[in-house]
C-alpha positions in Angstrom: -27.4 17.4 -44.9 -29.3 14.4 -46.3 -31.0 12.8 -43.3 -33.7 10.1 -43.3 -37.2 11.5 -42.5 -37.3 9.2 -39.5 -34.4 11.2 -38.1 -36.1 14.6 -38.6 -38.1 16.5 -36.0 -40.2 19.6 -36.8 -40.9 21.2 -33.4 -41.9 24.5 -31.9 -41.3 26.1 -28.5 -44.5 27.6 -27.2 -45.6 29.1 -23.8 -46.9 32.0 -21.8 -44.9 35.3 -22.0 -41.8 35.2 -19.8 -41.8 31.4 -19.3 -38.3 31.3 -21.0 -39.0 30.0 -24.5 -36.3 32.0 -26.2 -33.7 31.2 -23.5 -34.6 27.5 -24.0 -34.1 27.9 -27.7 -30.8 29.7 -27.3 -29.5 26.8 -25.2 -30.6 24.3 -27.8 -28.7 26.2 -30.5 -25.6 26.3 -28.3 -25.6 22.6 -27.3 -26.3 21.4 -30.8 -23.3 23.4 -32.0 -25.4 25.8 -34.1 -24.2 28.8 -32.0 -20.7 29.1 -30.5 -21.8 31.5 -27.8 -24.9 31.8 -25.6 -27.4 34.5 -26.5 -29.3 36.2 -23.7 -32.7 37.8 -24.0 -32.0 40.2 -21.1 -28.9 41.4 -22.8 -30.6 41.7 -26.3 -28.2 39.2 -27.8 -30.6 36.3 -28.4 -30.2 34.8 -31.9 -33.9 34.2 -32.5 -34.9 37.7 -31.3 -33.1 39.5 -34.1 -35.6 42.4 -34.7 -34.6 45.7 -33.0 -38.0 45.9 -31.3 -37.5 42.4 -29.9 -34.0 43.2 -28.5 -35.2 46.5 -26.9 -38.3 45.0 -25.3 -36.9 41.6 -24.4 -39.9 39.8 -26.0 -40.4 37.7 -29.1 -42.6 39.4 -31.7 -42.3 37.1 -34.7 -41.6 33.4 -34.9 -38.1 32.5 -36.1 -37.0 29.3 -37.7 -33.7 27.4 -37.5 -32.4 23.9 -38.3 -29.9 22.2 -36.0 -28.1 18.8 -35.8 -28.2 16.5 -32.7 -26.6 13.2 -32.0 -28.7 10.8 -29.9 -27.6 7.2 -29.1 -25.1 7.2 -32.0 -27.6 8.5 -34.6 -27.5 11.9 -36.3 -30.8 13.8 -36.2 -32.0 17.1 -37.8 -34.3 19.4 -35.7 -36.2 22.1 -37.5 -37.1 24.5 -34.7 -39.5 27.4 -34.5 -39.4 29.8 -31.5 -42.8 31.5 -31.1 -44.0 34.6 -29.2 -45.8 34.4 -25.9 -47.6 37.7 -26.0 -51.2 37.4 -26.8 -51.1 40.2 -29.4 -48.9 37.9 -31.5 -51.0 34.8 -31.1 -51.2 34.5 -34.9 -47.4 33.7 -35.0 -48.1 30.7 -32.7 -51.2 29.7 -34.7 -49.3 29.6 -38.1 -46.3 27.8 -36.6 -48.4 25.1 -34.9 -50.2 24.5 -38.2 -46.9 23.3 -39.9 -45.2 21.6 -36.9 -45.3 17.9 -36.0 -44.6 18.4 -32.3 -44.1 21.1 -29.6 -42.3 21.7 -26.4 -44.6 23.6 -23.9 -42.5 25.6 -21.5 -43.9 26.5 -18.1 -42.5 28.8 -15.3 -41.5 26.7 -12.3 -43.0 29.1 -9.9 -46.2 30.1 -11.8 -47.1 26.7 -13.4 -49.8 27.0 -16.1 -50.6 30.6 -16.9 -53.3 32.2 -19.0 -51.5 32.3 -22.3 -50.2 28.7 -21.7 -53.9 27.6 -21.9 -54.4 29.5 -25.2 -51.3 27.9 -26.7 -52.3 24.4 -25.4 -55.8 24.8 -27.1 -54.1 25.9 -30.3 -51.9 22.8 -30.2 -55.1 20.7 -29.6 -56.8 22.2 -32.6 -53.9 21.3 -34.9 -53.4 17.9 -33.3 -49.8 18.6 -32.3 -48.3 16.1 -29.8 -46.3 17.8 -27.1 -43.9 17.3 -24.2 -43.6 19.7 -21.2 -40.6 21.5 -19.8 -41.0 23.1 -16.3 -38.4 25.8 -16.6 -37.0 28.4 -14.1 -36.5 25.8 -11.4 -33.8 28.2 -10.1 -36.3 30.9 -9.4 -37.1 31.8 -5.8 -40.4 30.0 -4.9 -40.2 27.5 -7.8 -42.1 24.4 -7.0 -42.0 21.4 -9.4 -44.9 19.5 -7.8 -47.2 22.5 -7.8 -46.4 23.3 -11.5 -46.9 19.6 -12.4 -50.3 19.6 -10.8 -51.4 22.7 -12.7 -50.8 20.9 -16.0 -53.4 18.4 -14.8 -55.9 20.7 -13.3 -55.7 23.7 -15.6 -55.1 22.0 -18.9 -56.9 18.7 -18.3 -53.8 16.9 -19.6 -52.2 13.6 -18.5 -48.7 14.7 -17.5 -46.1 12.0 -16.7 -43.0 13.2 -15.0 -39.8 11.6 -16.4 -37.5 13.9 -14.4 -37.4 15.4 -10.9 -35.3 18.4 -9.8 -32.5 18.1 -7.3 -33.3 21.2 -5.2 -35.0 24.4 -6.3 -34.4 28.2 -6.3 -30.7 29.0 -5.5 -30.2 25.4 -4.4 -31.0 23.8 -7.8 -28.1 21.4 -8.5 -29.3 19.1 -11.2 -32.0 16.6 -12.2 -33.0 13.0 -11.6 -33.9 10.9 -14.6 -36.8 8.8 -13.3 -36.5 6.3 -16.1 -32.8 5.5 -15.7 -32.9 6.3 -11.9 -29.7 8.4 -12.2 -28.8 11.9 -11.2 -27.4 14.3 -13.8 -25.3 17.4 -13.0 -24.4 20.2 -15.4 -21.0 21.9 -15.0 -21.6 25.7 -14.5 -18.0 26.5 -15.5 -18.5 24.9 -18.8 -22.0 26.6 -19.4 -23.7 23.3 -18.7 -22.0 21.6 -21.7 -20.3 19.0 -19.5 -22.9 16.6 -18.0 -22.0 14.2 -15.2 -24.0 11.2 -14.3 -24.0 10.1 -10.7 -26.1 8.0 -8.3 -29.2 9.7 -6.8 -28.3 11.6 -3.6 -29.5 9.8 -0.4 -31.8 12.6 0.7 -33.6 12.3 -2.7 -33.8 8.5 -2.8 -37.3 8.2 -1.3 -38.7 11.0 -3.4 -37.2 9.6 -6.6 -38.6 6.1 -5.8 -42.1 7.6 -5.2 -42.1 9.5 -8.6 -40.5 6.5 -10.4 -43.4 4.3 -9.2 -45.9 6.9 -10.4 -44.2 7.0 -13.8 -44.3 3.2 -14.2 -47.9 3.0 -12.9 -49.2 5.6 -15.4 -47.0 4.5 -18.3 -48.2 0.8 -18.2 -51.8 2.0 -18.5 -50.9 3.0 -22.1 -49.9 -0.5 -23.1 -52.0 -3.7 -22.3 -49.0 -6.1 -22.5 -47.1 -3.9 -20.0 -50.1 -3.7 -17.7 -50.3 -7.5 -17.5 -46.6 -7.8 -16.7 -46.8 -5.0 -14.2 -49.5 -6.8 -12.3 -47.4 -10.0 -12.2 -44.0 -8.4 -11.5 -43.2 -4.7 -11.8 -39.4 -5.3 -11.8 -39.4 -7.0 -15.2 -40.4 -3.8 -17.1 -37.3 -2.0 -18.6 -36.7 1.7 -19.1 -36.7 1.1 -22.9 -40.2 -0.4 -22.7 -41.5 2.5 -20.7 -39.9 4.9 -23.1 -41.6 3.2 -26.0 -45.0 3.2 -24.3 -44.6 6.9 -23.5 -43.7 7.6 -27.1 -46.9 5.9 -28.4 -49.0 7.6 -25.7 -47.6 11.0 -26.6 -48.3 10.5 -30.3 -51.8 9.4 -29.5 -52.4 12.4 -27.2 -52.9 10.2 -24.2 -50.0 11.7 -22.2 -47.4 14.4 -22.0 -43.9 13.6 -20.7 -42.7 16.3 -18.3 -39.1 17.5 -18.0 -37.6 20.1 -15.7 -34.5 22.3 -15.3 -33.4 25.9 -15.7 -32.4 27.1 -19.2 -30.8 30.3 -17.8 -28.6 28.3 -15.4 -27.9 25.7 -18.3 -29.5 22.8 -16.4 -31.5 20.1 -18.1 -31.6 21.3 -21.7 -29.6 18.5 -23.3 -31.8 15.9 -21.7 -34.8 17.9 -23.1 -33.4 17.6 -26.6 -33.1 13.9 -26.1 -36.7 13.9 -25.0 -37.7 15.7 -28.3 -36.0 12.8 -30.2 -37.5 10.1 -27.9 -41.1 11.3 -27.7 -42.0 13.7 -30.5 -43.0 12.4 -34.0 -40.9 12.4 -37.2 -42.8 13.6 -40.3 -43.8 10.1 -41.3 -45.5 9.4 -37.9 -48.1 12.2 -38.2 -51.2 11.5 -40.3 -50.7 12.0 -44.0 -51.7 15.4 -45.2 -55.2 15.7 -46.8 -56.7 18.3 -49.0 -59.3 18.9 -51.8 -59.2 19.1 -55.5 -59.2 22.8 -56.7 -62.1 22.2 -59.1 -64.0 19.7 -57.0 -64.2 20.6 -53.3 -66.0 17.2 -52.5 -63.0 15.3 -53.9 -60.7 14.5 -50.9 -57.0 13.9 -51.8 -54.2 12.5 -49.7 -50.4 13.1 -50.0 -47.9 10.6 -48.6 -44.9 11.8 -46.5 -42.5 10.8 -49.3 -40.2 12.5 -51.7 -41.6 10.2 -54.4 -45.1 11.7 -54.1 -46.2 14.8 -56.0 -45.0 18.1 -54.5 -47.2 19.9 -52.0 -46.4 22.5 -49.4 -48.0 25.2 -47.3 -47.0 28.8 -47.1 -47.1 29.7 -43.4 -45.2 33.0 -43.3 -44.1 35.8 -45.6 -41.2 38.2 -44.7 -40.3 41.2 -46.8 -36.7 41.4 -47.5 -34.4 43.7 -49.5 -33.5 40.9 -51.8 -37.1 39.8 -52.4 -39.8 38.4 -50.2 -38.9 35.3 -48.1 -41.8 32.8 -48.3 -41.6 30.2 -45.6 -42.9 26.8 -46.8 -43.5 23.5 -45.0 -42.9 20.8 -47.6 -45.4 18.0 -46.9 -44.8 15.7 -49.9 -42.5 15.4 -52.9 -39.5 17.6 -53.6 -39.2 21.4 -54.2 -36.2 21.9 -56.6 -34.5 25.3 -57.0 -35.7 27.1 -60.2 -38.9 25.0 -60.7 -42.4 26.3 -61.4 -45.1 25.4 -58.9 -48.8 26.2 -58.9 -50.8 28.1 -56.3 -54.2 26.3 -56.8 -56.1 28.9 -54.8 -55.6 31.7 -57.3 -54.4 29.6 -60.3 -51.1 31.5 -60.5 -47.8 29.8 -61.4 -44.9 30.7 -59.1 -41.1 30.2 -59.5 -39.0 28.9 -56.6 -35.9 30.7 -57.8 -33.9 30.2 -54.6 -34.3 27.9 -51.6 -32.8 28.6 -48.2 -32.4 26.7 -44.9 -33.0 29.4 -42.3 -31.1 30.1 -39.1 -33.0 33.1 -37.6 -31.9 35.9 -40.0 -29.1 34.0 -41.6 -29.6 31.6 -44.5 -28.0 28.6 -46.1 -28.7 28.1 -49.8 -30.1 24.7 -50.9 -30.6 23.0 -54.3 -33.7 21.2 -53.2 -36.0 20.5 -50.2 -37.7 17.2 -49.6 -40.8 16.1 -47.6 -40.6 17.1 -44.0 -38.5 20.2 -44.6 -39.2 23.8 -43.5 -37.5 26.2 -45.8 -37.7 29.8 -47.0 -38.1 30.4 -50.8 -37.4 33.5 -52.8 -39.3 34.2 -56.0 -42.8 33.6 -54.8 -44.9 36.7 -55.7 -48.6 36.0 -55.4 -48.9 33.6 -52.4 -49.7 34.6 -48.9 -49.9 32.8 -45.5 -52.2 29.8 -45.7 -51.8 29.3 -49.4 -50.9 25.9 -50.9 -48.1 25.4 -53.4 -48.2 22.2 -55.4 -47.2 20.3 -58.5 -49.1 21.9 -61.5 -49.8 18.4 -62.9 -51.3 17.1 -59.6 -53.0 20.0 -57.9 -54.3 19.9 -54.3 -55.5 22.6 -51.8 -54.5 21.9 -48.2 -56.6 23.1 -45.3 -56.3 26.8 -44.7 -55.6 28.4 -41.3 -58.1 30.3 -39.1 -57.0 33.9 -38.4 -58.5 35.8 -35.5 -60.6 39.0 -36.1 -58.8 42.2 -35.1 -60.4 43.9 -32.0 -58.7 47.3 -31.9 -58.3 50.0 -34.6 -56.3 53.2 -35.0 -56.4 56.0 -37.6 -53.2 56.8 -39.4 -52.4 59.7 -41.6 -49.4 60.3 -43.9 -47.8 63.8 -43.6 -46.9 64.4 -47.3 -48.1 63.1 -50.7 -44.8 61.1 -50.9 -45.6 59.5 -47.5 -49.1 58.7 -48.8 -47.7 56.6 -51.7 -45.1 55.0 -49.4 -47.8 54.3 -46.7 -50.0 52.4 -49.3 -47.0 50.2 -50.2 -45.9 49.7 -46.6 -49.4 48.6 -45.4 -49.6 46.1 -48.3 -46.2 44.7 -47.2 -47.3 44.4 -43.6 -50.6 42.7 -44.6 -48.7 40.1 -46.6 -46.5 39.4 -43.6 -49.2 39.5 -40.9 -52.6 38.0 -41.5 -54.0 39.3 -38.2 -53.4 42.9 -39.4 -56.0 44.8 -41.5 -56.0 48.2 -43.1 -58.5 50.1 -45.1 -59.0 53.6 -46.5 -62.2 55.4 -45.5 -63.4 57.4 -48.5 -65.8 59.5 -46.4 -63.3 60.7 -43.7 -60.2 60.4 -45.8 -58.6 58.4 -43.0 -56.6 55.2 -43.2 -57.7 52.8 -40.5 -55.4 50.0 -39.3 -56.7 47.2 -37.1 -54.9 44.6 -35.0 -55.0 42.2 -32.0 -54.1 44.7 -29.2 -52.4 48.0 -28.2 -48.9 46.4 -28.4 -49.6 44.9 -31.8 -50.5 48.3 -33.3 -47.6 50.1 -31.5 -45.2 47.6 -33.1 -46.7 48.3 -36.5 -46.6 52.0 -36.0 -42.9 51.8 -35.1 -42.2 49.6 -38.1 -43.8 52.3 -40.4 -41.8 55.1 -38.8 -38.5 53.5 -38.1 -38.0 50.6 -40.6 -39.9 52.0 -43.6 -39.1 55.7 -42.8 -42.7 56.8 -43.5 -43.8 59.9 -41.6 -47.3 59.3 -40.2 -49.5 60.8 -37.5 -51.5 58.3 -35.5 -54.8 58.6 -33.6 -55.7 57.0 -30.3 -56.5 53.2 -30.4 -60.3 52.5 -30.7 -62.4 49.5 -30.2 -63.4 47.5 -33.2 -67.1 46.9 -32.8 -69.4 44.6 -34.8 -73.1 44.4 -35.7 -75.4 41.4 -35.8 -79.1 40.8 -36.0 -81.5 39.9 -33.1 -84.2 38.2 -35.2 -84.8 37.0 -38.7 -86.5 38.4 -41.8 -88.1 36.5 -44.7 -88.8 37.2 -48.4 -87.1 40.6 -48.4 -86.8 42.0 -51.9 -84.0 44.0 -53.4 -84.8 45.6 -56.7 -82.3 47.7 -58.6 -83.7 49.4 -61.7 -82.2 52.2 -63.6 -83.1 53.5 -67.0 -80.8 56.1 -68.6 -81.5 56.1 -72.3 -80.0 53.1 -74.1 -79.2 50.0 -72.0 -80.4 50.2 -68.4 -79.6 48.3 -65.3 -81.9 45.6 -63.8 -81.3 43.3 -60.8 -83.9 41.7 -58.6 -83.4 39.2 -55.7 -85.4 38.0 -52.7 -83.6 36.8 -49.6 -84.1 35.4 -46.1 -81.8 36.4 -43.3 -81.3 34.7 -39.9 -78.7 34.7 -37.1 -76.1 32.0 -37.6 -73.0 30.7 -35.8 -69.6 29.2 -36.9 -70.7 25.8 -35.4 -73.9 25.8 -37.5 -71.9 26.7 -40.6 -69.4 23.9 -40.0 -72.3 21.4 -39.4 -73.9 22.5 -42.7 -70.5 22.6 -44.5 -71.1 26.2 -45.5 -68.4 28.8 -46.2 -68.4 31.2 -43.2 -66.0 33.7 -44.6 -65.9 36.9 -42.5 -68.6 35.2 -40.3 -71.3 35.4 -43.0 -72.9 32.3 -44.7 -74.5 32.5 -48.1 -76.7 29.8 -49.6 -78.2 29.7 -53.1 -81.7 28.1 -52.8 -83.0 29.2 -56.1 -84.8 26.5 -58.2 -85.9 26.8 -61.8 -83.4 29.4 -62.8 -85.3 32.6 -61.6 -81.9 34.3 -61.6 -79.4 33.1 -64.3 -76.4 31.2 -62.8 -73.9 33.7 -63.9 -75.4 36.4 -61.6 -75.5 34.3 -58.4 -71.9 35.1 -57.5 -72.7 38.8 -58.0 -75.5 38.5 -55.4 -73.2 36.8 -53.0 -70.5 39.4 -53.6 -73.0 42.2 -53.0 -74.1 40.6 -49.7 -70.6 40.0 -48.4 -69.3 43.5 -49.4 -72.3 45.2 -47.7 -71.9 43.0 -44.5 -68.2 44.0 -44.4 -68.8 47.7 -44.6 -71.8 47.5 -42.1 -75.4 48.3 -42.5 -76.7 50.3 -39.5 -73.6 51.7 -37.8 -70.8 51.1 -40.3 -69.3 48.2 -38.4 -68.9 44.8 -40.0 -72.1 42.7 -39.8 -71.3 39.1 -38.5 -73.0 35.8 -37.5 -75.7 35.9 -40.2 -76.9 33.5 -42.9 -78.4 34.8 -46.1 -80.5 32.5 -48.3 -81.2 33.6 -51.9 -84.6 32.2 -52.5 -86.0 34.0 -55.6 -85.6 36.9 -58.0 -85.9 37.9 -61.6 -83.8 39.2 -64.5 -84.0 41.1 -67.7 -82.7 39.7 -71.0 -80.9 42.9 -71.9 -80.6 45.1 -68.8 -79.4 42.6 -66.2 -75.7 42.7 -65.3 -73.3 41.7 -62.5 -73.2 45.2 -61.2 -77.1 45.4 -61.1 -77.3 42.2 -59.1 -74.6 43.3 -56.6 -76.6 46.5 -56.1 -79.9 44.5 -55.7 -78.2 42.3 -53.0 -77.0 45.4 -51.2 -80.5 46.9 -51.1 -82.1 43.6 -50.0 -79.6 43.1 -47.2 -80.0 46.6 -45.8 -83.8 46.2 -45.8 -83.6 42.7 -44.2 -81.3 43.9 -41.4 -83.7 46.8 -40.7 -86.6 44.3 -40.4 -84.6 41.7 -38.3 -83.4 44.4 -35.9 -79.6 45.1 -35.6 -77.6 45.2 -32.4 -74.1 46.4 -31.6 -71.5 43.9 -30.4 -68.3 44.8 -28.4 -65.2 42.6 -27.9 -65.0 41.1 -24.5 -61.5 40.1 -23.2 -60.6 37.3 -20.8 -58.4 39.1 -18.2 -56.2 37.2 -15.7 -54.8 39.2 -12.8 -52.2 37.9 -10.3 -52.2 40.1 -7.1 -51.1 39.8 -3.5 -54.2 39.2 -1.2 -53.8 42.6 0.4 -55.0 44.3 -2.8 -57.7 41.8 -3.7 -60.6 44.2 -2.7 -59.1 47.1 -4.6 -58.5 45.1 -7.8 -61.9 43.4 -7.8 -63.7 46.7 -7.1 -61.8 48.3 -10.0 -62.8 45.5 -12.3 -66.5 45.8 -11.4 -66.3 49.6 -12.2 -65.1 48.6 -15.7 -68.2 46.5 -16.3 -66.2 43.4 -15.6 -67.6 40.0 -14.5 -65.3 38.0 -12.2 -65.4 34.3 -13.2 -63.0 32.7 -10.8 -60.6 33.5 -7.9 -57.9 31.0 -7.3 -55.1 30.7 -4.6 -51.6 30.6 -6.0 -49.4 30.3 -3.0 -49.1 33.8 -1.5 -51.1 35.5 -4.3 -54.6 35.5 -5.7 -55.3 34.8 -9.3 -58.5 36.5 -10.6 -60.0 35.5 -13.9 -62.6 37.9 -15.3 -64.4 39.0 -18.5 -64.1 42.7 -19.2 -65.1 44.8 -22.3 -62.0 45.9 -24.3 -63.3 49.5 -24.3 -62.8 49.6 -20.5 -59.2 48.2 -20.6 -57.1 50.9 -22.3 -54.1 51.8 -20.1 -55.1 49.2 -17.5 -51.6 48.0 -16.8 -50.6 51.5 -15.4 -53.8 51.7 -13.2 -53.1 48.2 -11.9 -49.5 49.1 -10.9 -50.8 52.2 -9.1 -53.5 50.1 -7.2 -51.0 47.5 -6.1 -47.7 49.4 -5.7 -46.4 47.6 -8.8 -46.9 44.1 -7.2 -49.7 42.8 -9.5 -49.5 41.6 -13.1 -52.2 41.0 -15.7 -52.6 39.3 -19.1 -55.5 39.8 -21.5 -56.8 37.9 -24.6 -59.8 38.2 -26.8 -62.7 35.9 -25.7 -65.8 36.8 -27.8 -68.1 39.5 -29.1 -71.1 40.2 -26.8 -74.2 42.5 -27.2 -73.5 46.0 -25.8 -75.9 47.7 -23.3 -78.4 49.8 -25.2 -77.4 53.1 -23.5 -73.7 52.6 -24.3 -74.4 51.5 -27.8 -76.3 54.8 -28.4 -73.2 56.7 -27.2 -70.9 54.8 -29.6 -73.3 55.3 -32.5 -73.6 59.0 -31.7 -69.8 59.4 -31.6 -69.4 57.6 -34.9 -72.2 59.5 -36.6 
């Protein structure tokens, strides 16, 4: 359907696991007429959770996209919607979705408020400058408390929430919602699955509460607009609901506030009003800043693309899904038009691609399109050499859009094919999964003959193992999950020489380079505008051509390859800066291979002089437990080398936030259930790499030797 960009919304639903994101999405699909029956997560019938694993586990594993229509105040709108996972192991799915969205709905559990993963998602949305509105869901849950959940958005996220609704009742007594702008009550007919909405006057016993929250709404909304503030000080009653709504919209787009809605998606209460809120407060594609990028051949040259179909085509690949009919490449079109059958350029690798077919997606179903304009999110068939984060653009007007950051894997597992046929299929299968999932890594170890796969957590690797066994029908044996350690240096080393010299009759090999090495951080790399790929910075400081220009990339390649395979313990070397300061060459014997080898020798020597240390991944663990078990839980955490950072009261339970090394956390969920008779819950996410105690580092090195 041809719809003006002003009437398009590209939004995502994001939140902590079990806050009800997929149920909210299913209701949106039902009320917009995209689905004719309600899908339920607990029954395994949710449209957006279409993978077998998702239906069996009742969780979202991969983000799913759909497009649905909505009529608001007599105008037809198009909503491109992405449902994202809540489990921390699949945080990459949230990351890549937020990169291409214009707005987001953050969903919170009405009893729990802001939870650990909610904070992670919120930070990701901050990083990509995504305006958001909030939906306090599960108000039908026993113990649900709107005011408590609302306060946690302030205290835990440091946001400026502004309530535009208030619930009528909670738990089993939840009846409907009060619109604090219109000062009307809305009830959702249970017999009609909430599709029939009745507007009534606010119940008498809620009149005072509604007036109090309406006053708070007006008071905070006028602070966003100087003209309204002046009128408010003169006479509050002259300010209309439309003016408050306009001020809230501007405030949301400028990240000054977040309108807060409430209801229960499971009980079909409040979802239609939330969709209206998406239209009212979240931006259309033309209201977000114009997309910027760089010229492929001149990184200093900044380019801008207007949100217009008349501008040259540019789009970002944010997801690749293998399909029996050819890979589906999901693209957010930022400018221009993508027409079926046209050739486009991937400026990152210089390859030409053909967009042979274009589809509008509805979870796993697809609708063919002839073209897709600016602001569209579509899936394309025919793209062969582009992966997540790549730019596609007009070949005559190239641009490279900003890439995404992908987290480093923290856990590894060995995997072994059972037959030679399985070995061939495994290689193809792992390549497919790597294309689909940028947070997954795999490599073949020549020394041990093992294939090592790496991911974000135990569940992540288990899902990949099941995919290989069940979906790809590859027979593999898997080892136990292992921690993915890293190396770094404690000090620095200067003027370290790497000399590679080989004479074997006829033409020899000669490479000679001198380097400095020092500890370095991502922040320092950003400040110096240096490429910090794989957490290693390289700078060419040679003057006077001591090493010919054509061999400099070979020195950098040698440094990066050696850092990746590890120097002292075989684990990747990170957080270092290598300066190439001098060297020499031979007119005949110097070659790219010789300089790669020279760099390898120099780096090994430099790390030896600077002193290497082993780093281990440390996780941020959040545990919710009844107070009776607090002592047992904290004692167990201490025995795991954990450091407790914070203990917070959450109604009848305690919330413990702590830092614990990943190596101590395998199988923790089972132990926690045993300690607390199944009454505690925990969530875990990667925090940082920290230096490992010397005695434990020796054990790890001895085990790996």
